[in-house]
N, C-alpha and C positions, 0 to 999 in steps of 0.2 A: 405443511398447510398454514401454520402460523406465520412463517416467514413470507409466504406468498401473499397472505392477507395484508401484512404490513407493507409489502412492496406495492400492492394495488393502491393503498392509501398515499404512499409517498409519490407514486407515479401521477396520481390525480393532482396533487399539489404542484408537482413539476410542470404539468400541463397548464396550470394556472399562472406559472411564472415564478413559483417559489424557488429560492436558491438555498441549498443545504450546505452547512459548514462541516467539513471533515476535519479531523484533528491534524496535527503536524507530525514530523518525523519522531518516531518512538525510539528506534534503536540508537540514532545519533544523540537524541536528548538524554537517553540513559548514559551514553558514553560521556556526554558533556558534564553529567552530574557524578561521574566517577565510577560507573559500573565497569567491571572488567569484561572486555570483549574476548570471546573464545578465539584462539588463534586460527582455528579452522572454520568455526561455525558462526562467527560474529555474535549476534544477539540471540542465537537459537534457544538458549536455555537460561537467560538472565532471570526469567520469572521463577525458575526453580531455586535460585540462590539468593536473589534479592527481590522478593515479591513486593515488599513494602515500597521499594523505589519505583518499580513498574507501576504500582497503583498510584503513587504520588504523581508520576508523569501524566498518566491518564487524567487524574483529577485536575491537574493544572490546565490541561487542554480543555476540559469541560468548563472550568471556570472562565476560560478565555472565550468561550462561545461555541465549542465543538458540539455538533448535534449528531455526528456519526463518529463513534470511537472504533478504531481498527485495533483489534487485539494483537499482542506481540507474537504472532505466529508466522511472521514473514519468512523466517528461516527454520521454522520448527517442522521439519519433515525428515524422513529417514535418509534421504539422499545427502542432506547436509550434516545431520547429527551422527550418522554412523561413523564417518571418518574421525569424528571427535570422541569416539567411544561412548556415545550417548544414544545409540540406535534403539536401545530398549526403553528409552524414556520419552519417546515421541508422544505417546498418549498422555502421559503425565504433564509434559510441557504444554500441550495444547489445552488441556483441562485447566492448568494453573494460569495460563495466559488469559483465558476467558474469565476465570474467577477474579483476576486482578482488575479487569475492565469492569466487571459487575460490581466489585467492591468500590471502585472509584465512582461509579454511577450512584450507588446507594448512598455514599458519603456526600455526594454533591447534591442529592435530591433535596436536602434540607437547607441548601445554600441559597441565599437571596439573589446571588449573581446568576443562578441557573434559570433562564427564562422558561416559561411554560411551553409545552409542545403545541404545534398548530392544531386547530380544531379536529381535523381528521385523525390525528394521532393522540387525542387526549386520553384515551383509555389504553395506550401503549406505554410500556416502560421506556423512559426517556432519560438521556439520549439513547439512540439506537446503537447496537453493537454489531460489528462486522468481523469476519475472519479474513486472514490474508494467506494467499498461497503464491509463492514466487519461484522464479528460476534462479535464485541466488545460487551460484555454483558451489558445489562441495569442493573442498580444497585439501591438498596433501602437500607435505613438504617435499621440495625438490632435493635430489641428492647433490652433494657438493660441499665445499669447504665453508661451513657456516661462519667461521671467523673472518672470512674475507668478503662476505656479502651481507647486505641488509636483509634480516630475516623476513621482512615484509615482501621482499622481492623474490623469495624462495617458495612462493605458493603458486600452484597451478590448479586449474580445474581438474577434478578427478571424478568424472561422472561414471556411475556404474553402467552395466549393459542397458540398452534401451528398454528391455522388458522389466528389469529391476527398477530402473528409474521411474517408469510408468507406474509400477506398483507402489513406489514410495509416494508419488504425488496422489495416487488414488486413496491410499491409507489416510493421508493428512486431510484431504478434502472430505472423506466420509466421516472422519472424527469431528471435524468442524460442523458438519451437517447434523451431527447427533447432539450438539450443544444447544439446549433450548434457548439460550440468550442470543445466539448468533442469527442475525436476520438476513445478511447478505454475505457473499464471498467476493472480496476484491482480489483478483489476480494481479500480480505485480511483476514488473521487469520482464514483460513479454517482448523479446528483442531478437528472435531468430525464428526459423521454421522447424527446428528439430525439438529442442527442449521445450519451447513454448507450446508446440502442438501437443506434447504429452501432458503438460500441466493443464492446458485448457480443456482437453478432453476429459481429464479427471474432474476438473471443476464443473464442467457441463453435465456430468452424469451423477453428481452427488445430490442433486435435488434442490439446492439453494438458488435464489436469484444471483446471477453472476455479472460482475463488472469486468470487462476486458481492460487490463491495465498495460498500456504500451509506453515504452521508454525510447526517446530519440535524442539525437544530438546533431549539431551542424558541424561539418568538417571544415577544415581550412579552405577548401575550394568552394565552400558555400552550399554544398549538397546536404540534404536532409537524409540521415540514415538511422536505422535502428541502433540503439545505444551499444557502443562497443563492437560494432560490426561494420562490414562493408555493404550491407544490404540497404539499398535506397528505400525509404519509406514512401510507398505509393498506395493508391486506392486498391490495387490488386493485392498487395501484401495485407492490407487491412481486411479485405474480403476473406482471404485465406484464414486469418486468425479468427475472425468472427465465425466462420464455418466450423472451426475446431470446437468452439463452445457449443454451438447448436441452439436449440430452441429456448434454453434457459438464460440466454444472453439478454440482459435488461439495460445495460449501459456501457459506455466506453469512457475510460478515464486515461488521461495522459499524465504520467507520474514519473518521478526520477528523471525529469527533463528540465533543463534550466530555463530561466525566464525568456531568454532571447529565442530559444527554439520552440517555445510553447505555441505561439500564434501560428507559425507556419504548419506545425503539426495538426493543430485544431482545424485549420483550413482543409488539409487533406482528409481528415476524418469526415468533415461535413460534405465531402464529395460523395460519400457512401452511406453514412449513418445520420439519420435525422431524429434519432431518439435521444434519451437522456445522456448528457455529456458532462464530464468532470475534468478538473485539472488540479493536480497538486505538485507544484514545482519543487525542485531541490535547489540547494545553494551551497557551494563548496566543492570538495573533491574527496575521493576515497582512495586510501592506500591500505589494503587489508592488513590488520583488522581495525584500522582506525580511520575516522573521518577528520578531514582537515577543514575547519570551520572558517567562514567569512561573515562579515557583518551584512545584514540585509537592509537595504534602503526601503523602509516601510512605506513611505510616500510613493515611491516609484512602483513598489509592489501593488499598492492599491490602484494605481493608474493602469497597470497591466491587467489586473483582475476586472476592472470596469470595462476595459476594451474587449476582453474575452467574453464577458457577459453580453455586451451590446452587439458585437460582431458575429459571435458564434453561438449565442444562446446557451451559454454555460449554466448549469444548474447544480453542480457539486463543486465546491471549492475548498481546498485545504493546502497542506504543506507536506513535503517529503523530507528526505535527508538534509540535515543542516539547518532546518527551520525549527522554530520553537513557539511557545505560547504567544509571544509578542506578534508574530505574523498571523496567528490564528485570530487573535483579538482584532487585528487590522482587517482581515478578511471578513470576520463576523460583522464589523461595522459596515463594510461595503455591501454585504448581502442584506442586512437589516435596513439599509437606507433606500432599498428599492421597493 
């Protein structure tokens, strides 16, 4: 009930043209700062072993202007954690991830760099906290001669049976919905029809307002496809994914999508969806379990963001993998200038 009341206030501001700033990549920023990435689960349990670092990353994003903080639960579900031997720690990982986000918010509340919430949210804890549920694939080591192969190339998706997979997503979504601080659920890396459908159905039934998070890329032939797949991203594909969420869908966000693919993807979304729209691009590339970073041209990023807002009516803006507080500060300036 509290989550939906908060959403109604946010939605009212969005209708008035308010643009909200989401934080940047958390898992990659943890890696950039020296956190050890789990060989199979990436950042699924960093909050259990280095909570101070997770809190510090959230805090830096808040000070950079983030108004929505996504807790580090991107890979914290049983599907990912069980292959790492952490299947019994899912609840603890989610609880601790949310606690880190709340701790960062509490610490930043006394900071002069944290702006006040907009009027409709003045009696709401600020900034807002969201959970994440993704289709990050569970991994298992391939058999073979490890001495002759790069260990990062010896990983494959190791999904459980469809029913077990669905239960893993449902467990994580329900645990997030029980956290009083969590106001929205951002689904992330929705990039196929099978795993995404199971994750989205779990998200849609947990009771929280849900953002459908889609990832795309442009292939060498110029076609726009769901990230890592051969599935062309079309209005029909979007309708399918939206239907999987159901009536608790409140927004669509394009995430883990590079700057060049963002505008074409947003244009497809606007063929179908006229509601709240968000974008948080990535920068760089991933070779499990590490992110390969590249420098972001902040001036160019700001120009991209301004065009997304003008042409597509974007109302939620942040960063994904490979981005950091500097990009969020840039995006905050873009949003506040409007």
